[in-house]
C-alpha positions, 0 to 999 in steps of 0.5 A: 524465482526472479533475480529482480524485484523491479520491472525494466523501465520502458526504453523510449524514442523521442525522435518525434518532438513531444511524442514518445514511442516505445522501442517496438515503434508504437506511440503512447498517444497521438502526435496530433491530439493525444488528449482528444484521442483519449477522450474519444476512444476511452471516455466517450467510448465507455460512456463515462460522463453519464457513469460519473454523473450517476455518483457512487464509486466507479471502478475503471480498469486499464491495460497499459498505464504508460504515461498516465494520460488516460488516468489523468483525463478520466480524473479530469472528467470525473472532477467536472461531472461527478457529485461531491460524494462520488469516488473514482478507483482507477486500476491499471497495469504496466509491464515496462513502467516509465521513469519519472523523468520520461513521464514528466516529459511526456505529460508536459505536452498537456497544459490543461492537465498540468496540476493533475500531472504534477500531483501524479508525478509527486507520487510516481511509483518506483519500478518495483513489481506488484501493485502501487496504491496512490490516493489523490483529491482528498480520497476522491480518486484512488489509483492502483498501478500494477507493475508486471506482465499483463497476464501475471498482473491480472491473475493477481487481481480481484475486483469488478470493473465498470469499464475497461480501457484496452490501451496496449500496443497493437496486437502485432507488436504486443501479442501477449496483451491480446490473448484468450487468457487475458480476455478471460481475466477481463470477463472475470473482473467485470461487472455485468454491463461493463463497457470497454474501449480500444483502438484496435479492430483486429479480427482476433481481438474481436473474436477473443472478446466475443468468446469471453462474453463481450458484445463488440462493435466497430465505430468510427475511429479518431483522427487517421484511424478509420475505426475503433472498438466499443464493447459491453460485457454481457455475462454476469459478475463472478462475485458480488461485492460485499455490502458496505460496512455500517458502523466501525469500531477500532481498538488501538491508538497507534499507527495501525489505528491512525491509518485505519481512520485515514482510510475510512475518512476517505470513504466518508466514514467516522469510526469509534476509536478506543485506546487507553491513553489516547493516540501514541500511548503504546508502541507507536508513541516514542519520541521518534521512530525510524522509517525504513523498508524491510529488505530481503534478497528474494522475489516473494509475495510478502517481500513485494507487499512490504516494499510497496507498503513502504513506498505507499507510506512514503507517498502518504507522509510527504507533506504531513507534519512529523515526517522527515525524509532524510534518507537512512544509511543501512550499515553492514553488520554481522546480521546483514553482511555487505555482500547480502546488502549488495545483492539487495541493491542489485535486485532493487535497481532504480528503486532508491536503494543505493549500494555503498562501500559499507552498506546501503543508502536508503534514499526514500527512508527517514524518520518520524515524530509520532506525536505529530504524525499520528494526529496528522493522519487521524485528523479530528477523530477523537480517541475514547480513553478507555481499556477495551478489555472484552469483546462479544458478538451481538445477537443481531450481528456486529460486536460489543466492546466493554471495559474491565468493569463491564461497562459498554464502550461501543457497539459496531457492525465491524470491529478492527483490533489494531492494538499490540498483543498485550492489549488485545481484548478477551472474548473472541474465539480467534487464533493468533499466535502473537507474542510481545517483544519489549524494547527500549530507546534512549535520548543522549546529550551529544555535543559533537557535529550532528549525524547527517542521516540516521544510521541503522545496523540492528540498532540505530542512531539519529540526531534529533532537531534539538541536537541530542542523539536518539539511539536504540533499541533493545530486544528484551526476550528474557527478563525486562531491563531496567531503564539504566540497564537498557541505556548501558546496553544501547551505549555499548552497542553504539560504541561497538559500532562506532567507538568515536560516537560512543566516546562522546555520548553524554548523559541519558536525558530520556528513555522510553520503553514499549512492547512490540507485537510480533508474530511467528514469521515476523510479518504483520497480520491484516484481514479477517480474524479466524478461529483455530479451525480456519473458519472466518469470524464475521465482522472481526478484523485484525491489523497488528503484528508490525514489530518495529515497522508499523510506520512503514507497513501499517498505512497500506495494510489499513488501506487494503483491509478497508478496501476489501471491507468496502468491496473495492480493489485491494491494495495488495496482489492476491498472493501478497494478501494471502501472505499477510492474512491472519488465517495463515497461522491457523492454516499452517497448524491444520496442515501440520496436523493433517486436517482441512480448514473450515473456510 
């Protein structure tokens, strides 16, 4: 297991003005005209103008994200040639990501890409390992950048590309980018007829691509390079993508449901949303909620997935009504000792986690106002104010949703359960050992100077815009507390943490309680529902179990679920998706009994 959750930044040589070089000596783009070179080798080499003009969704794969120049130039051509309903999904990988400062400096050489380069820079991913999903142009353009070594990244991917940009450094400088295993992955991840373009014409590369099923040919090069390669995949795709979903219904009115609506809207779909009380009536509906990452001192798939989910949500929320990127102080506590927090900071160097004397500064954390953020995500999609009490499969396929009186609320080809455990409907023969964990928060009068940033230590404190203090939350595993009992428990926790603040807490102005949905491993569930024998339930999906971190995790997991449903590249690595798959509980139970799952 690695002792780091980040990849090292690229070390660049800027001795040649405007043209960055890697420490090994190879250039990121031509000093003469990098944009023209990209257009010739990759855009023209892969016949992308014709491909974009044909509409639909185009999936481009790339080895070597570098400065992002190839992505930006592909996006520019897509804007110029693709019809309004077309979509571009660009999947790249990078073992040595550039810092934001280096990326800005490199891209400043291309004035005609300035607007798109600025949009990319505003969502530039941190060096955390794993895939980073970003969405641009109102959902028309999706970028996934996977930070890892080339073979490790490709092994975790599942999609079918229309074309490949092989933009790694020269084979003599970066041999691992051009191995037989890499070429085999390219074949596995290609559609029949997928095209590729690359600078190199090395014999080993030509032979390796041919052995993997690509027909390659030398063509005139660009600038000083006499030749380059173009190729076409002559094999067949490993798997056929699923048919696009028809109608979609969502049960739930919190952050999970709103995130699903957002992901579907980017794909031109308008779901039916059913939730008693409307948006924010459940656990997502408090007056405010902290937005913080789940921290764990381990390089494991679920850790990478949840950290990158937090970063995706941060990029998504920027500029939305109801988000406050204030940063959060994570104070050391009996549960999270100072030494453990220091280990976490060391494992995440360069990712906005800064060690302090008494804990961590989470620079990219903050807090949200659900009453404003949920509508900002969901847009004009209404909520049917009804209790979805029962679901049933339809003989013709799909699902029917009914209320407690037996009235039909919706029929849909695909049904997503995005509510808490206390609101899951009956009628599905699914296996999900969900539990309910009630909790309460309180808003106190507070006349002292405001707390500059929210503070979390197992409980939390945050100053609201009106100067009052929000504090919470209780974790009521036994008998539920009354509002007065909960307020006193919170007051005692605040006083134990900081006696000075506890001494000046005023009267309780407001309290709020809800039941969080939690699963046995305290991780969420995102994917297709299964029965106790592990068999998948057609057309039924789950997005639930977020506990107290729905605002940090739900947006990316919604994007993952909808991507898979639509046959697009997942927002998660294969291992990360498995660690959050609802099937994991049935599979574990079957293994304990010595039985084999039915999948």
